[in-house]
CHARMM-style PDB file with segment names, atoms N, HN, CA, C and O in Angstrom:
ATOM      1  N   UNK     1     -93.754  58.995 -53.817  1.00  0.00      PROA
ATOM      2  CA  UNK     1     -94.000  57.961 -53.501  1.00  0.00      PROA
ATOM      3  C   UNK     1     -94.515  57.315 -53.565  1.00  0.00      PROA
ATOM      4  O   UNK     1     -94.210  56.156 -53.283  1.00  0.00      PROA
ATOM      5  N   UNK     2     -96.211  57.914 -54.207  1.00  0.00      PROA
ATOM      6  HN  UNK     2     -96.458  58.855 -54.435  1.00  0.00      PROA
ATOM      7  CA  UNK     2     -97.503  57.408 -55.019  1.00  0.00      PROA
ATOM      8  C   UNK     2     -96.902  56.458 -56.238  1.00  0.00      PROA
ATOM      9  O   UNK     2     -97.113  55.254 -56.385  1.00  0.00      PROA
ATOM     10  N   UNK     3     -96.161  57.256 -57.006  1.00  0.00      PROA
ATOM     11  HN  UNK     3     -95.990  58.234 -56.887  1.00  0.00      PROA
ATOM     12  CA  UNK     3     -96.198  56.708 -58.385  1.00  0.00      PROA
ATOM     13  C   UNK     3     -95.340  55.142 -58.363  1.00  0.00      PROA
ATOM     14  O   UNK     3     -95.707  54.060 -58.822  1.00  0.00      PROA
ATOM     15  N   UNK     4     -94.261  55.460 -57.749  1.00  0.00      PROA
ATOM     16  HN  UNK     4     -93.963  56.339 -57.376  1.00  0.00      PROA
ATOM     17  CA  UNK     4     -92.910  53.843 -57.248  1.00  0.00      PROA
ATOM     18  C   UNK     4     -94.117  52.948 -57.463  1.00  0.00      PROA
ATOM     19  O   UNK     4     -94.500  52.252 -58.403  1.00  0.00      PROA
ATOM     20  N   UNK     5     -94.815  53.361 -55.616  1.00  0.00      PROA
ATOM     21  HN  UNK     5     -94.504  53.927 -54.852  1.00  0.00      PROA
ATOM     22  CA  UNK     5     -96.340  52.029 -56.047  1.00  0.00      PROA
ATOM     23  C   UNK     5     -96.912  51.767 -56.811  1.00  0.00      PROA
ATOM     24  O   UNK     5     -97.030  50.565 -57.049  1.00  0.00      PROA
ATOM     25  N   UNK     6     -97.425  52.502 -57.429  1.00  0.00      PROA
ATOM     26  HN  UNK     6     -97.328  53.479 -57.235  1.00  0.00      PROA
ATOM     27  CA  UNK     6     -98.454  52.338 -58.716  1.00  0.00      PROA
ATOM     28  C   UNK     6     -97.208  51.323 -60.133  1.00  0.00      PROA
ATOM     29  O   UNK     6     -97.347  50.301 -60.805  1.00  0.00      PROA
ATOM     30  N   UNK     7     -96.424  52.066 -60.016  1.00  0.00      PROA
ATOM     31  HN  UNK     7     -96.311  52.896 -59.470  1.00  0.00      PROA
ATOM     32  CA  UNK     7     -95.618  51.119 -61.133  1.00  0.00      PROA
ATOM     33  C   UNK     7     -95.278  49.327 -60.583  1.00  0.00      PROA
ATOM     34  O   UNK     7     -95.242  48.340 -61.318  1.00  0.00      PROA
ATOM     35  N   UNK     8     -95.048  49.381 -58.946  1.00  0.00      PROA
ATOM     36  HN  UNK     8     -95.078  50.182 -58.348  1.00  0.00      PROA
ATOM     37  CA  UNK     8     -95.045  48.117 -58.777  1.00  0.00      PROA
ATOM     38  C   UNK     8     -95.866  47.514 -58.965  1.00  0.00      PROA
ATOM     39  O   UNK     8     -95.654  46.336 -59.255  1.00  0.00      PROA
ATOM     40  N   UNK     9     -97.498  48.117 -58.881  1.00  0.00      PROA
ATOM     41  HN  UNK     9     -97.670  49.074 -58.646  1.00  0.00      PROA
ATOM     42  CA  UNK     9     -98.539  47.234 -58.795  1.00  0.00      PROA
ATOM     43  C   UNK     9     -98.941  46.903 -60.277  1.00  0.00      PROA
ATOM     44  O   UNK     9     -99.757  46.041 -60.602  1.00  0.00      PROA
ATOM     45  N   UNK    10     -98.262  47.695 -61.093  1.00  0.00      PROA
ATOM     46  HN  UNK    10     -97.599  48.396 -60.829  1.00  0.00      PROA
ATOM     47  CA  UNK    10     -98.486  47.050 -62.729  1.00  0.00      PROA
ATOM     48  C   UNK    10     -97.764  46.448 -63.201  1.00  0.00      PROA
ATOM     49  O   UNK    10     -98.043  45.695 -64.134  1.00  0.00      PROA
ATOM     50  N   UNK    11     -96.502  46.597 -62.669  1.00  0.00      PROA
ATOM     51  HN  UNK    11     -96.275  47.209 -61.911  1.00  0.00      PROA
ATOM     52  CA  UNK    11     -95.092  45.540 -62.939  1.00  0.00      PROA
ATOM     53  C   UNK    11     -95.427  44.242 -62.720  1.00  0.00      PROA
ATOM     54  O   UNK    11     -94.978  43.277 -63.339  1.00  0.00      PROA
ATOM     55  N   UNK    12     -96.690  44.215 -61.307  1.00  0.00      PROA
ATOM     56  HN  UNK    12     -97.054  44.999 -60.805  1.00  0.00      PROA
ATOM     57  CA  UNK    12     -97.037  42.625 -60.624  1.00  0.00      PROA
ATOM     58  C   UNK    12     -98.451  41.942 -62.092  1.00  0.00      PROA
ATOM     59  O   UNK    12     -98.817  40.905 -62.646  1.00  0.00      PROA
ATOM     60  N   UNK    13     -98.669  43.106 -62.062  1.00  0.00      PROA
ATOM     61  HN  UNK    13     -98.372  43.948 -61.612  1.00  0.00      PROA
ATOM     62  CA  UNK    13    -100.262  42.876 -62.495  1.00  0.00      PROA
ATOM     63  C   UNK    13     -99.959  42.155 -64.765  1.00  0.00      PROA
ATOM     64  O   UNK    13    -100.334  41.272 -65.537  1.00  0.00      PROA
ATOM     65  N   UNK    14     -99.145  43.270 -64.710  1.00  0.00      PROA
ATOM     66  HN  UNK    14     -98.841  43.987 -64.083  1.00  0.00      PROA
ATOM     67  CA  UNK    14     -98.342  42.740 -66.169  1.00  0.00      PROA
ATOM     68  C   UNK    14     -97.544  41.426 -66.437  1.00  0.00      PROA
ATOM     69  O   UNK    14     -97.558  40.838 -67.519  1.00  0.00      PROA
ATOM     70  N   UNK    15     -96.773  40.988 -65.218  1.00  0.00      PROA
ATOM     71  HN  UNK    15     -96.761  41.465 -64.339  1.00  0.00      PROA
ATOM     72  CA  UNK    15     -96.171  39.816 -65.129  1.00  0.00      PROA
ATOM     73  C   UNK    15     -96.719  39.096 -65.074  1.00  0.00      PROA
ATOM     74  O   UNK    15     -96.081  38.049 -65.185  1.00  0.00      PROA
ATOM     75  N   UNK    16     -98.731  38.836 -64.811  1.00  0.00      PROA
ATOM     76  HN  UNK    16     -99.249  39.686 -64.720  1.00  0.00      PROA
ATOM     77  CA  UNK    16     -98.944  37.716 -64.121  1.00  0.00      PROA
ATOM     78  C   UNK    16     -99.560  37.643 -64.809  1.00  0.00      PROA
ATOM     79  O   UNK    16    -100.218  36.642 -64.525  1.00  0.00      PROA
ATOM     80  N   UNK    17    -100.081  38.232 -66.105  1.00  0.00      PROA
ATOM     81  HN  UNK    17     -99.546  39.045 -66.335  1.00  0.00      PROA
ATOM     82  CA  UNK    17    -100.866  38.591 -67.557  1.00  0.00      PROA
ATOM     83  C   UNK    17    -100.165  37.767 -68.258  1.00  0.00      PROA
ATOM     84  O   UNK    17    -100.637  36.652 -68.482  1.00  0.00      PROA
ATOM     85  N   UNK    18     -98.562  38.216 -68.891  1.00  0.00      PROA
ATOM     86  HN  UNK    18     -98.179  39.122 -68.710  1.00  0.00      PROA
ATOM     87  CA  UNK    18     -97.823  38.015 -69.479  1.00  0.00      PROA
ATOM     88  C   UNK    18     -97.515  35.894 -69.058  1.00  0.00      PROA
ATOM     89  O   UNK    18     -97.535  35.061 -69.965  1.00  0.00      PROA
ATOM     90  N   UNK    19     -97.305  35.571 -67.762  1.00  0.00      PROA
ATOM     91  HN  UNK    19     -97.289  36.247 -67.026  1.00  0.00      PROA
ATOM     92  CA  UNK    19     -96.714  34.372 -67.571  1.00  0.00      PROA
ATOM     93  C   UNK    19     -98.375  33.428 -67.906  1.00  0.00      PROA
ATOM     94  O   UNK    19     -98.433  32.391 -68.565  1.00  0.00      PROA
ATOM     95  N   UNK    20     -99.684  34.190 -67.199  1.00  0.00      PROA
ATOM     96  HN  UNK    20     -99.638  35.033 -66.663  1.00  0.00      PROA
ATOM     97  CA  UNK    20    -100.871  33.563 -67.721  1.00  0.00      PROA
ATOM     98  C   UNK    20    -101.099  32.960 -69.485  1.00  0.00      PROA
ATOM     99  O   UNK    20    -101.517  31.951 -70.052  1.00  0.00      PROA
ATOM    100  N   UNK    21    -100.427  34.531 -69.901  1.00  0.00      PROA
ATOM    101  HN  UNK    21    -100.087  35.350 -69.440  1.00  0.00      PROA
ATOM    102  CA  UNK    21    -100.953  34.321 -71.724  1.00  0.00      PROA
ATOM    103  C   UNK    21     -99.585  32.788 -72.403  1.00  0.00      PROA
ATOM    104  O   UNK    21     -99.547  31.829 -73.172  1.00  0.00      PROA
ATOM    105  N   UNK    22     -98.855  33.431 -71.569  1.00  0.00      PROA
ATOM    106  HN  UNK    22     -98.886  34.211 -70.943  1.00  0.00      PROA
ATOM    107  CA  UNK    22     -97.447  31.885 -72.195  1.00  0.00      PROA
ATOM    108  C   UNK    22     -97.970  30.470 -71.782  1.00  0.00      PROA
ATOM    109  O   UNK    22     -97.964  29.516 -72.560  1.00  0.00      PROA
ATOM    110  N   UNK    23     -98.361  30.420 -70.665  1.00  0.00      PROA
ATOM    111  HN  UNK    23     -98.366  31.195 -70.033  1.00  0.00      PROA
ATOM    112  CA  UNK    23     -99.023  29.122 -70.286  1.00  0.00      PROA
ATOM    113  C   UNK    23    -100.339  29.029 -71.377  1.00  0.00      PROA
ATOM    114  O   UNK    23    -100.908  27.940 -71.308  1.00  0.00      PROA
ATOM    115  N   UNK    24    -100.574  29.413 -71.778  1.00  0.00      PROA
ATOM    116  HN  UNK    24    -100.112  30.298 -71.834  1.00  0.00      PROA
ATOM    117  CA  UNK    24    -101.679  29.236 -72.174  1.00  0.00      PROA
ATOM    118  C   UNK    24    -101.483  29.221 -73.332  1.00  0.00      PROA
ATOM    119  O   UNK    24    -102.444  28.569 -73.741  1.00  0.00      PROA
ATOM    120  N   UNK    25    -100.911  29.481 -74.157  1.00  0.00      PROA
ATOM    121  HN  UNK    25    -100.130  30.010 -73.824  1.00  0.00      PROA
ATOM    122  CA  UNK    25    -100.095  29.073 -75.196  1.00  0.00      PROA
ATOM    123  C   UNK    25     -99.408  27.838 -75.027  1.00  0.00      PROA
ATOM    124  O   UNK    25     -99.382  27.143 -76.042  1.00  0.00      PROA
ATOM    125  N   UNK    26     -98.886  27.413 -74.092  1.00  0.00      PROA
ATOM    126  HN  UNK    26     -98.907  27.978 -73.268  1.00  0.00      PROA
ATOM    127  CA  UNK    26     -98.141  26.260 -73.940  1.00  0.00      PROA
ATOM    128  C   UNK    26     -98.912  25.337 -74.225  1.00  0.00      PROA
ATOM    129  O   UNK    26     -98.921  24.650 -75.246  1.00  0.00      PROA
ATOM    130  N   UNK    27     -99.839  25.278 -72.986  1.00  0.00      PROA
ATOM    131  HN  UNK    27     -99.832  25.836 -72.157  1.00  0.00      PROA
ATOM    132  CA  UNK    27    -101.182  24.352 -73.239  1.00  0.00      PROA
ATOM    133  C   UNK    27    -102.064  24.556 -74.426  1.00  0.00      PROA
ATOM    134  O   UNK    27    -102.796  23.576 -74.564  1.00  0.00      PROA
ATOM    135  N   UNK    28    -102.276  25.547 -75.407  1.00  0.00      PROA
ATOM    136  HN  UNK    28    -101.681  26.343 -75.295  1.00  0.00      PROA
ATOM    137  CA  UNK    28    -102.753  24.859 -76.379  1.00  0.00      PROA
ATOM    138  C   UNK    28    -102.097  23.686 -76.862  1.00  0.00      PROA
ATOM    139  O   UNK    28    -102.577  22.553 -76.832  1.00  0.00      PROA
ATOM    140  N   UNK    29    -100.997  24.003 -77.302  1.00  0.00      PROA
ATOM    141  HN  UNK    29    -100.607  24.924 -77.326  1.00  0.00      PROA
ATOM    142  CA  UNK    29     -99.885  23.647 -78.798  1.00  0.00      PROA
ATOM    143  C   UNK    29     -99.517  21.560 -78.212  1.00  0.00      PROA
ATOM    144  O   UNK    29     -99.033  20.645 -78.878  1.00  0.00      PROA
ATOM    145  N   UNK    30     -99.956  21.577 -76.972  1.00  0.00      PROA
ATOM    146  HN  UNK    30    -100.350  22.321 -76.431  1.00  0.00      PROA
ATOM    147  CA  UNK    30     -99.749  20.347 -76.076  1.00  0.00      PROA
ATOM    148  C   UNK    30    -101.103  19.638 -76.139  1.00  0.00      PROA
ATOM    149  O   UNK    30    -101.232  18.493 -76.575  1.00  0.00      PROA
ATOM    150  N   UNK    31    -102.065  20.365 -75.692  1.00  0.00      PROA
ATOM    151  HN  UNK    31    -101.959  21.294 -75.339  1.00  0.00      PROA
ATOM    152  CA  UNK    31    -103.629  20.168 -76.000  1.00  0.00      PROA
ATOM    153  C   UNK    31    -103.954  20.326 -76.677  1.00  0.00      PROA
ATOM    154  O   UNK    31    -103.308  20.998 -77.482  1.00  0.00      PROA
ATOM    155  N   UNK    32    -105.507  19.779 -77.071  1.00  0.00      PROA
ATOM    156  HN  UNK    32    -106.031  19.234 -76.417  1.00  0.00      PROA
ATOM    157  CA  UNK    32    -106.311  20.705 -78.486  1.00  0.00      PROA
ATOM    158  C   UNK    32    -107.291  22.203 -77.733  1.00  0.00      PROA
ATOM    159  O   UNK    32    -107.004  22.435 -76.559  1.00  0.00      PROA
ATOM    160  N   UNK    33    -107.995  22.813 -78.162  1.00  0.00      PROA
ATOM    161  HN  UNK    33    -108.228  22.625 -79.116  1.00  0.00      PROA
ATOM    162  CA  UNK    33    -108.414  24.123 -77.796  1.00  0.00      PROA
ATOM    163  C   UNK    33    -109.652  23.475 -76.734  1.00  0.00      PROA
ATOM    164  O   UNK    33    -109.739  24.219 -75.757  1.00  0.00      PROA
ATOM    165  N   UNK    34    -110.360  22.630 -76.672  1.00  0.00      PROA
ATOM    166  HN  UNK    34    -110.289  22.026 -77.466  1.00  0.00      PROA
ATOM    167  CA  UNK    34    -112.032  22.551 -75.906  1.00  0.00      PROA
ATOM    168  C   UNK    34    -110.822  21.937 -75.285  1.00  0.00      PROA
ATOM    169  O   UNK    34    -110.037  22.878 -75.408  1.00  0.00      PROA
ATOM    170  N   UNK    35    -110.129  20.961 -74.683  1.00  0.00      PROA
ATOM    171  HN  UNK    35    -110.766  20.197 -74.583  1.00  0.00      PROA
ATOM    172  CA  UNK    35    -109.692  20.514 -73.552  1.00  0.00      PROA
ATOM    173  C   UNK    35    -108.714  21.476 -72.883  1.00  0.00      PROA
ATOM    174  O   UNK    35    -108.331  21.177 -71.752  1.00  0.00      PROA
ATOM    175  N   UNK    36    -108.144  22.899 -73.605  1.00  0.00      PROA
ATOM    176  HN  UNK    36    -108.455  23.142 -74.524  1.00  0.00      PROA
ATOM    177  CA  UNK    36    -107.607  23.996 -72.733  1.00  0.00      PROA
ATOM    178  C   UNK    36    -108.843  24.886 -72.204  1.00  0.00      PROA
ATOM    179  O   UNK    36    -108.762  25.654 -71.246  1.00  0.00      PROA
ATOM    180  N   UNK    37    -110.013  24.660 -72.985  1.00  0.00      PROA
ATOM    181  HN  UNK    37    -110.079  24.036 -73.764  1.00  0.00      PROA
ATOM    182  CA  UNK    37    -110.619  25.895 -72.818  1.00  0.00      PROA
ATOM    183  C   UNK    37    -111.758  25.088 -71.457  1.00  0.00      PROA
ATOM    184  O   UNK    37    -112.343  25.869 -70.707  1.00  0.00      PROA
ATOM    185  N   UNK    38    -111.928  23.861 -71.303  1.00  0.00      PROA
ATOM    186  HN  UNK    38    -111.453  23.226 -71.912  1.00  0.00      PROA
ATOM    187  CA  UNK    38    -112.777  22.934 -70.003  1.00  0.00      PROA
ATOM    188  C   UNK    38    -111.581  22.977 -68.955  1.00  0.00      PROA
ATOM    189  O   UNK    38    -111.898  22.700 -67.799  1.00  0.00      PROA
ATOM    190  N   UNK    39    -110.425  23.245 -69.171  1.00  0.00      PROA
ATOM    191  HN  UNK    39    -110.168  23.470 -70.111  1.00  0.00      PROA
ATOM    192  CA  UNK    39    -109.696  23.365 -68.099  1.00  0.00      PROA
ATOM    193  C   UNK    39    -109.922  24.468 -66.940  1.00  0.00      PROA
ATOM    194  O   UNK    39    -110.328  24.592 -65.785  1.00  0.00      PROA
ATOM    195  N   UNK    40    -109.261  25.348 -68.278  1.00  0.00      PROA
ATOM    196  HN  UNK    40    -108.931  25.247 -69.216  1.00  0.00      PROA
ATOM    197  CA  UNK    40    -109.809  26.962 -67.811  1.00  0.00      PROA
ATOM    198  C   UNK    40    -111.079  27.267 -66.913  1.00  0.00      PROA
ATOM    199  O   UNK    40    -110.973  27.797 -65.807  1.00  0.00      PROA
ATOM    200  N   UNK    41    -112.269  26.896 -67.464  1.00  0.00      PROA
ATOM    201  HN  UNK    41    -112.356  26.465 -68.362  1.00  0.00      PROA
ATOM    202  CA  UNK    41    -113.448  26.966 -66.988  1.00  0.00      PROA
ATOM    203  C   UNK    41    -113.052  26.185 -65.596  1.00  0.00      PROA
ATOM    204  O   UNK    41    -113.803  26.520 -64.681  1.00  0.00      PROA
ATOM    205  N   UNK    42    -112.356  25.517 -65.333  1.00  0.00      PROA
ATOM    206  HN  UNK    42    -111.746  25.245 -66.077  1.00  0.00      PROA
ATOM    207  CA  UNK    42    -112.652  24.831 -63.736  1.00  0.00      PROA
ATOM    208  C   UNK    42    -111.888  25.334 -63.124  1.00  0.00      PROA
ATOM    209  O   UNK    42    -112.210  25.410 -61.939  1.00  0.00      PROA
ATOM    210  N   UNK    43    -110.551  25.927 -63.476  1.00  0.00      PROA
ATOM    211  HN  UNK    43    -110.288  25.865 -64.439  1.00  0.00      PROA
ATOM    212  CA  UNK    43    -109.676  26.929 -62.569  1.00  0.00      PROA
ATOM    213  C   UNK    43    -110.709  28.043 -62.120  1.00  0.00      PROA
ATOM    214  O   UNK    43    -110.767  28.513 -60.984  1.00  0.00      PROA
ATOM    215  N   UNK    44    -111.325  28.308 -62.938  1.00  0.00      PROA
ATOM    216  HN  UNK    44    -111.278  27.926 -63.861  1.00  0.00      PROA
ATOM    217  CA  UNK    44    -112.329  29.868 -62.740  1.00  0.00      PROA
ATOM    218  C   UNK    44    -113.336  28.936 -61.616  1.00  0.00      PROA
ATOM    219  O   UNK    44    -113.446  29.088 -60.399  1.00  0.00      PROA
ATOM    220  N   UNK    45    -113.854  28.159 -62.320  1.00  0.00      PROA
ATOM    221  HN  UNK    45    -113.764  28.036 -63.308  1.00  0.00      PROA
ATOM    222  CA  UNK    45    -115.314  27.660 -61.460  1.00  0.00      PROA
ATOM    223  C   UNK    45    -114.277  27.308 -60.149  1.00  0.00      PROA
ATOM    224  O   UNK    45    -114.439  28.341 -59.500  1.00  0.00      PROA
ATOM    225  N   UNK    46    -113.589  26.723 -59.584  1.00  0.00      PROA
ATOM    226  HN  UNK    46    -113.457  25.883 -60.111  1.00  0.00      PROA
ATOM    227  CA  UNK    46    -112.794  26.164 -58.392  1.00  0.00      PROA
ATOM    228  C   UNK    46    -112.545  27.351 -57.531  1.00  0.00      PROA
ATOM    229  O   UNK    46    -112.615  27.406 -56.303  1.00  0.00      PROA
ATOM    230  N   UNK    47    -112.094  28.750 -58.784  1.00  0.00      PROA
ATOM    231  HN  UNK    47    -112.037  28.705 -59.781  1.00  0.00      PROA
ATOM    232  CA  UNK    47    -111.442  29.612 -58.116  1.00  0.00      PROA
ATOM    233  C   UNK    47    -113.053  30.597 -57.318  1.00  0.00      PROA
ATOM    234  O   UNK    47    -112.878  31.153 -56.233  1.00  0.00      PROA
ATOM    235  N   UNK    48    -114.063  30.653 -57.810  1.00  0.00      PROA
ATOM    236  HN  UNK    48    -114.205  30.202 -58.691  1.00  0.00      PROA
ATOM    237  CA  UNK    48    -115.138  31.259 -57.860  1.00  0.00      PROA
ATOM    238  C   UNK    48    -115.715  30.814 -56.524  1.00  0.00      PROA
ATOM    239  O   UNK    48    -116.191  31.590 -55.696  1.00  0.00      PROA
ATOM    240  N   UNK    49    -115.632  29.547 -56.394  1.00  0.00      PROA
ATOM    241  HN  UNK    49    -115.245  28.916 -57.067  1.00  0.00      PROA
ATOM    242  CA  UNK    49    -116.406  28.788 -55.383  1.00  0.00      PROA
ATOM    243  C   UNK    49    -115.380  28.809 -53.935  1.00  0.00      PROA
ATOM    244  O   UNK    49    -115.867  28.617 -52.821  1.00  0.00      PROA
ATOM    245  N   UNK    50    -114.189  29.022 -54.110  1.00  0.00      PROA
ATOM    246  HN  UNK    50    -113.794  29.179 -55.015  1.00  0.00      PROA
ATOM    247  CA  UNK    50    -113.284  29.461 -52.720  1.00  0.00      PROA
ATOM    248  C   UNK    50    -113.302  30.569 -52.306  1.00  0.00      PROA
ATOM    249  O   UNK    50    -112.885  30.809 -51.173  1.00  0.00      PROA
ATOM    250  N   UNK    51    -113.852  31.654 -53.218  1.00  0.00      PROA
ATOM    251  HN  UNK    51    -114.192  31.459 -54.139  1.00  0.00      PROA
ATOM    252  CA  UNK    51    -113.885  33.172 -52.751  1.00  0.00      PROA
ATOM    253  C   UNK    51    -115.489  33.221 -52.482  1.00  0.00      PROA
ATOM    254  O   UNK    51    -115.882  34.304 -52.047  1.00  0.00      PROA
ATOM    255  N   UNK    52    -116.545  32.145 -52.688  1.00  0.00      PROA
ATOM    256  HN  UNK    52    -116.226  31.266 -53.042  1.00  0.00      PROA
ATOM    257  CA  UNK    52    -117.712  32.710 -52.249  1.00  0.00      PROA
ATOM    258  C   UNK    52    -117.673  32.029 -51.084  1.00  0.00      PROA
ATOM    259  O   UNK    52    -118.516  32.508 -50.326  1.00  0.00      PROA
ATOM    260  N   UNK    53    -117.033  31.056 -50.547  1.00  0.00      PROA
ATOM    261  HN  UNK    53    -116.348  30.667 -51.163  1.00  0.00      PROA
ATOM    262  CA  UNK    53    -117.161  30.024 -49.398  1.00  0.00      PROA
ATOM    263  C   UNK    53    -116.480  30.925 -48.046  1.00  0.00      PROA
ATOM    264  O   UNK    53    -116.763  30.929 -46.848  1.00  0.00      PROA
ATOM    265  N   UNK    54    -115.299  31.782 -48.983  1.00  0.00      PROA
ATOM    266  HN  UNK    54    -115.070  31.779 -49.956  1.00  0.00      PROA
ATOM    267  CA  UNK    54    -114.638  32.688 -48.267  1.00  0.00      PROA
ATOM    268  C   UNK    54    -115.271  33.637 -47.745  1.00  0.00      PROA
ATOM    269  O   UNK    54    -115.299  33.759 -46.520  1.00  0.00      PROA
ATOM    270  N   UNK    55    -115.908  34.502 -48.581  1.00  0.00      PROA
ATOM    271  HN  UNK    55    -115.885  34.403 -49.576  1.00  0.00      PROA
ATOM    272  CA  UNK    55    -116.836  35.415 -48.483  1.00  0.00      PROA
ATOM    273  C   UNK    55    -118.397  35.358 -48.037  1.00  0.00      PROA
ATOM    274  O   UNK    55    -119.240  36.199 -48.349  1.00  0.00      PROA
ATOM    275  N   UNK    56    -118.619  34.172 -47.225  1.00  0.00      PROA
ATOM    276  HN  UNK    56    -117.934  33.489 -46.972  1.00  0.00      PROA
ATOM    277  CA  UNK    56    -120.218  34.010 -46.881  1.00  0.00      PROA
ATOM    278  C   UNK    56    -120.306  34.804 -46.191  1.00  0.00      PROA
ATOM    279  O   UNK    56    -121.051  35.712 -46.560  1.00  0.00      PROA
ATOM    280  N   UNK    57    -119.690  34.949 -44.931  1.00  0.00      PROA
ATOM    281  HN  UNK    57    -119.085  34.212 -44.631  1.00  0.00      PROA
ATOM    282  CA  UNK    57    -120.173  35.474 -43.539  1.00  0.00      PROA
ATOM    283  C   UNK    57    -119.996  37.261 -43.941  1.00  0.00      PROA
ATOM    284  O   UNK    57    -120.227  38.116 -43.086  1.00  0.00      PROA
ATOM    285  N   UNK    58    -119.672  37.518 -44.989  1.00  0.00      PROA
ATOM    286  HN  UNK    58    -119.485  36.823 -45.683  1.00  0.00      PROA
ATOM    287  CA  UNK    58    -119.584  38.986 -45.234  1.00  0.00      PROA
ATOM    288  C   UNK    58    -120.752  39.271 -45.762  1.00  0.00      PROA
ATOM    289  O   UNK    58    -121.281  40.362 -45.976  1.00  0.00      PROA
ATOM    290  N   UNK    59    -121.208  37.901 -46.005  1.00  0.00      PROA
ATOM    291  HN  UNK    59    -120.778  37.015 -45.831  1.00  0.00      PROA
ATOM    292  CA  UNK    59    -122.416  38.428 -47.666  1.00  0.00      PROA
ATOM    293  C   UNK    59    -123.799  38.022 -46.849  1.00  0.00      PROA
ATOM    294  O   UNK    59    -124.852  38.297 -47.424  1.00  0.00      PROA
ATOM    295  N   UNK    60    -123.863  37.467 -45.713  1.00  0.00      PROA
ATOM    296  HN  UNK    60    -123.008  37.244 -45.246  1.00  0.00      PROA
ATOM    297  CA  UNK    60    -124.756  37.318 -44.596  1.00  0.00      PROA
ATOM    298  C   UNK    60    -124.649  38.413 -43.567  1.00  0.00      PROA
ATOM    299  O   UNK    60    -125.663  39.041 -43.263  1.00  0.00      PROA
ATOM    300  N   UNK    61    -123.670  38.641 -43.098  1.00  0.00      PROA
ATOM    301  HN  UNK    61    -122.845  38.131 -43.344  1.00  0.00      PROA
ATOM    302  CA  UNK    61    -123.813  39.968 -42.428  1.00  0.00      PROA
ATOM    303  C   UNK    61    -123.550  39.850 -40.449  1.00  0.00      PROA
ATOM    304  O   UNK    61    -123.977  40.443 -39.458  1.00  0.00      PROA
ATOM    305  N   UNK    62    -122.586  38.697 -40.748  1.00  0.00      PROA
ATOM    306  HN  UNK    62    -122.239  38.215 -41.553  1.00  0.00      PROA
ATOM    307  CA  UNK    62    -122.233  37.918 -39.821  1.00  0.00      PROA
ATOM    308  C   UNK    62    -121.253  37.918 -39.299  1.00  0.00      PROA
ATOM    309  O   UNK    62    -121.144  37.659 -38.100  1.00  0.00      PROA
ATOM    310  N   UNK    63    -119.757  38.371 -40.484  1.00  0.00      PROA
ATOM    311  HN  UNK    63    -119.846  38.582 -41.457  1.00  0.00      PROA
ATOM    312  CA  UNK    63    -118.743  38.653 -40.696  1.00  0.00      PROA
ATOM    313  C   UNK    63    -118.008  40.003 -40.338  1.00  0.00      PROA
ATOM    314  O   UNK    63    -118.821  40.882 -40.056  1.00  0.00      PROA
ATOM    315  N   UNK    64    -116.798  40.373 -40.279  1.00  0.00      PROA
ATOM    316  HN  UNK    64    -116.137  39.659 -40.508  1.00  0.00      PROA
ATOM    317  CA  UNK    64    -116.478  41.993 -40.059  1.00  0.00      PROA
ATOM    318  C   UNK    64    -115.589  42.373 -41.189  1.00  0.00      PROA
ATOM    319  O   UNK    64    -114.698  41.546 -41.382  1.00  0.00      PROA
ATOM    320  N   UNK    65    -115.587  43.213 -41.843  1.00  0.00      PROA
ATOM    321  HN  UNK    65    -116.311  43.885 -41.686  1.00  0.00      PROA
ATOM    322  CA  UNK    65    -114.731  44.082 -43.097  1.00  0.00      PROA
ATOM    323  C   UNK    65    -113.871  44.300 -42.671  1.00  0.00      PROA
ATOM    324  O   UNK    65    -113.852  44.614 -41.481  1.00  0.00      PROA
ATOM    325  N   UNK    66    -112.930  44.257 -43.289  1.00  0.00      PROA
ATOM    326  HN  UNK    66    -112.946  44.002 -44.255  1.00  0.00      PROA
ATOM    327  CA  UNK    66    -111.261  44.915 -42.557  1.00  0.00      PROA
ATOM    328  C   UNK    66    -111.970  46.241 -42.653  1.00  0.00      PROA
ATOM    329  O   UNK    66    -113.016  46.606 -43.189  1.00  0.00      PROA
ATOM    330  N   UNK    67    -110.725  47.024 -41.711  1.00  0.00      PROA
ATOM    331  HN  UNK    67    -109.876  46.727 -41.276  1.00  0.00      PROA
ATOM    332  CA  UNK    67    -111.089  48.274 -41.923  1.00  0.00      PROA
ATOM    333  C   UNK    67    -110.392  49.240 -42.567  1.00  0.00      PROA
ATOM    334  OT1 UNK    67    -110.867  50.370 -42.686  1.00  0.00      PROA
TER     335      UNK     67
END
């Protein structure tokens, strides 16, 4: 059973990478490289800020970690 779970996880990861690469390729055709780089940097910045806020209680020691 473990092999099938790993295969499923790998399939999802590879599919996500493929969609991401294809999306960036389309954006580079439509926009210039600098704009795409800034857009992706903004996406990463927003994701990082959301992650930081979501895990703040764990860092401060007031939250509970999943079991």
